[in-house]
Structures are given as C-alpha cells and as structure tokens.
N, C-alpha and C positions, 0 to 999 in steps of 0.2 A: 491738477493746477500747476502751471509752470512756476519755477522758482522765483522769477521776477515778479509775477503776479502775486505770489504768496506774501511779499513784503508790503502789499498795498491792499488789494481787494479783500483778502481774507480778514484783515483787521477791520475793514468797514462792515463787512457782512456779519461778523461775530457779534457786534454790539452797536450797530448804527443807531438804533432807536434810543440808546442811552443818551445820545447827544441832544435830544429834544428837551431834556430837562435843564440843559445849560443854555441852549439857544434862547435869545430874547426876541419874541414875536413883535412885529410892528403894530402900531395902532391900538395898543392896549391901554386901559385906564388904570385908575387907582384901585385899591382893594375895595371890594364890595361889602355890603352888610352881611353877606353869607359867610364871613370869615370868623370861625369860632376861635376865640383866644386860647381856649384849652388845647386845641389842635396845634396852633402856632407855637405855643409855649413848649409843648412836648417835642415838636420838631426842633426848636431852638436849643432845648436842653440837650438833645441828642447830638446835634451838629457842633455845639460848643464843646461838649465833652470829647467828641472824636477829634475835633480840630485842635484841642489842647494836648492831646496825647503825642508824645514825641516818637513813640514806636508802637506799632501794632501789626498783627498779621491775622489772616482769616482765610477760610475756604468759601468759595461761592459756587452755586449751581445755577446756571443761567438757562432759561428756556426762551427761545426766540421764535415768535410766531411769524409765519410767512404764508403767502398764497402761491399755489402752482398756477401755471398758465390756464389750467382748466377751471380755476376758481376755488379749488379745494384747498382748505387750510391745512398746513402741516407745521409741526413743531421741530425745532432743532435744539439740541442740548450741548452746552459747553460748560465744563467744570474748570475752576481756576483756583490757584493759591496766590494770595497777594500779601506782600510784606512791605511795610512803609517805615522808614526812619526819617523823621523831619530834621532839617528842612529840605534835604537834597538827595534822598535815596529811595528807590522804589524798584521792586521786582515783581513780576506777574508771570505765572506759567499757566497756559490754557491748553486744554485738550477737549476734543469733542467732534460733533458732526461736521462743523464748518471749518474748524481751525485747530491746529496744534502748534503753538508757538510759545516762545519765552521772550519776555520783555525786560530789559535791564536798563536802569538809569542810576549812574553813580555820582551825579553832581556835575559831570563834565560831558559825558556822552550818553546817547540813547542807542541801544542795540536791540534789534529784533532778530531772533534766531528761529529758523524752521528746521527741526531735527529730521523730518521726513525727507526734505530736499537737501539736507546738509548744507544750507545756505544761510548767510546772515548779512544784515545791512546795519551800518553804523553812521550816526550823524552827531556833530557837535550839538550840545543841548544847553538850554538856559540854566541858570544857577539855582532854581527852586523847583520843587515838585509841581506847584501850581502853574508856573510858566511853561514847564516841560509838558504837562498835560495839554495845555492850550496849543503849544507848538506841535505836539504829536497829532492832535485832532485836526488842526487847521492846515498844517503843512504836509502831513504824511498820511492823513486819513486813518489814523490809529486811535482806538479808544480803549483805555485800560478798564477792566472790570470794576464796577462800582466807583468809577472816577468821579461821578457827581458828588459823592459823599466824602471824598478825600480832601477836597478843597478846604482850606482853613475858613473861608467865607462862604461855605456851602449854604448856610441859612439864607443869606442875601440872594444868592443865585437861584435857589429853589423857590423862594417866595416872590421873586420879581413877577409882577402882573398877575398874581394869584387872585382869583375872583371868588373862590369857594374853598373853605377848609372846615373839616369836621372830624370829630372822633366817632368812628363807627362803633367801637366797643372793645371788649377784651378778646384776645385770641391767643392760642398757643402755637408757637412755631418751634418744632423739634423739642417740645416739652418746656419751652421758655414762655412764661406769660408776657404778653405784649399788649400795648395800646395800638389799635389799628387806626391809623390816620389816613384821611383821604383829602386830596387837594386837586383843584382844577384851575387851569389857566388857558388862554386861547390856544387851541391846537393840541393841548397836552393835558391828560389827567395823570396824576401819580399818587401812589399809595406807599406808606411806610409803616412797618410794624416795629415798634420800639419797646425794648424790655422795660417792664414797670418797676423792677426791684434792682438794687445794686447799681451796676454800671448801665447807663441808658444807651445801650448799643442797638443798632438796627439789626433785625434778623430776617427781614424780607423787604423787597423794594420792587415795585411794579410801575412801569412807565407805559402809558397807552397813547398812541397817536390818534387823536380824535379828529385830525384834519382830513382823514380819508374814510370812506364808508366801511372799510374792513375792520377798523378799530383794532389794529394789531398791537400787541404788547410785547415787552421784554420783561420777564419775571426773574428776579434774583433772590435766591434763598442763601443766607449767610450763616456760617457755623464755625466752630473751632476758633473762636476769638482768643487771641493771646495779646494782652495789653501790657506794655512795659518791659517785655523780655528783651534782653540785649541780643543784637544780631551783628555779627562781624561785618565790617565794611566790605570785605572781599566777596560777600554773598551777592553784592549788587554790581560787581564787575564781571564782564563777559570774557571768558577765555575760550577762543575757538577750538573745538575738538579737532583732532587730526583728520585731515581730508576735507574739512569744511571750507566752502568757497564764499568769499566776500563778493556781494553784488550791491549795486546802488539802490537806494530807495527811489521809487517813482514818485517824486514830490508833486504835490498839488500846486505849489507855489514856486515852480522852477525859477531859479535865478536869485531867490532871496535866501537870507541866512538868519538863524535865530540870534536875538540879542543876548550877549553874554554879560 
C-alpha cells in the first residue's frame, strides 16, 4: 500500500463496519414492543459508567469479516491499544492484517502515523473527543477502535431506531462473567457483553451488517481495562521519528475545515 493511501483507505478497511452502529438509518420508527427493558437498562448502565470515566485504557482484538471476489469468506484480525483522557485526548495503536497505524489526538491536532511507510499526516482537530471522532470518520474516513462506545452519549446513539433488544443470558469472556445483550435496528444488529459484577465494562462487541446477504460482522473482544489511571499529556502528542515524512490526508470533504 502506498503511503498516501495508508492515511485513508486502511483506516476505512480496518473498521468500516463499526460505523454502522453510529449511522442513523432513514425511515425507521419508534421502539417496538420487542425491546426488553432489562437489556436497555444494562446497556445504559454500561454506557453511562464508561461515559463518566475521565480516563481509561484497554486492549482490543478485532476480527473483520470480508468476502473474496470468489465469494469465499475470510477474516482479518487487528489488535489495538486505546487510551482515553476526557474531554480532549485519545491515542490508539493498531497492528494487524489490514493496518498498522498509530492515532494521536491531543486536543488540538489529530495525527495518523504509519510506521511501515515512515509517513504521517496531521490535521487541526475539534476541541473534544466526540467531535474529533465525528470529524475523523466523516472527513478523513478514519474510525478509532470501539469508537461507538467512547462517546459520552453512546446510549442514545446506539439505541436510536432500535426495534429489538433482549438479554440472551450469561456468558464468560476471558473469564469475566457478562450479560450477553442483543439489539437490532434497520440494517444493523449489534451485541454487547457487559460485566455483571463490579465495573459494568464491555468485554465484547459485535456489529453485523444485515443490509447485505453476506451478513458480515466486525467482532471486538476487549481486555486489560485500566480505569482511572493517570496518563501523561505527552502520551497523546505525536513526535515524528527521525526520517519520517509528513504527507497530507486525502480528505473526503476537501475544502472544509473542522470547527474549533
């Protein structure tokens, strides 16, 4: 992959299906009778807890399903470490089949670094994590791992146009007992596994595109949660390594700029 493409296409390929949980489909109605309040309450408890944390970090293992031209299904794997300090700092480092990149946001700028190409791109960014995630997705074609769950208003975004919500039962993810929750909305099914004891953290998240016959999914298993640990502000600022070359982002909205 050429360095210029690495700043755009790889970010889309690595987690494109994650965007469907944030996108709002047209023509959808109000919640249906199939919405179990036990499921929605568990989801709300998780999102409110995570949204109220000022600092957290975690590791993710993402499996992205795809189809070859022959019709055979294949899986691609991407692992990532994500660190968040609200309201205006985020870092994510991804390695895997499709992409190996580092994402830095320090409250003023957003930088994507490709160590294999020794190339990086930087843009002025909005003043909050939520606005920067929107800007990265809509203007640059970039999606941060588990971005859907990072928003402070994640519950409202996830529940918009939901027509079905249920508690599937108990499950263990890496030894942690979780409530397995399943939700459906036009074009998208998503499942979340939320810890039942102590901190109501998510440990697995699956998004399935039901708008296509292939029903492809992106599965994310989360581990190594650290909540409340202090992280130096310098961890979110990018310092170009010697010999690294700066290149421009290939913006999806050429000519526009983020609001500051």
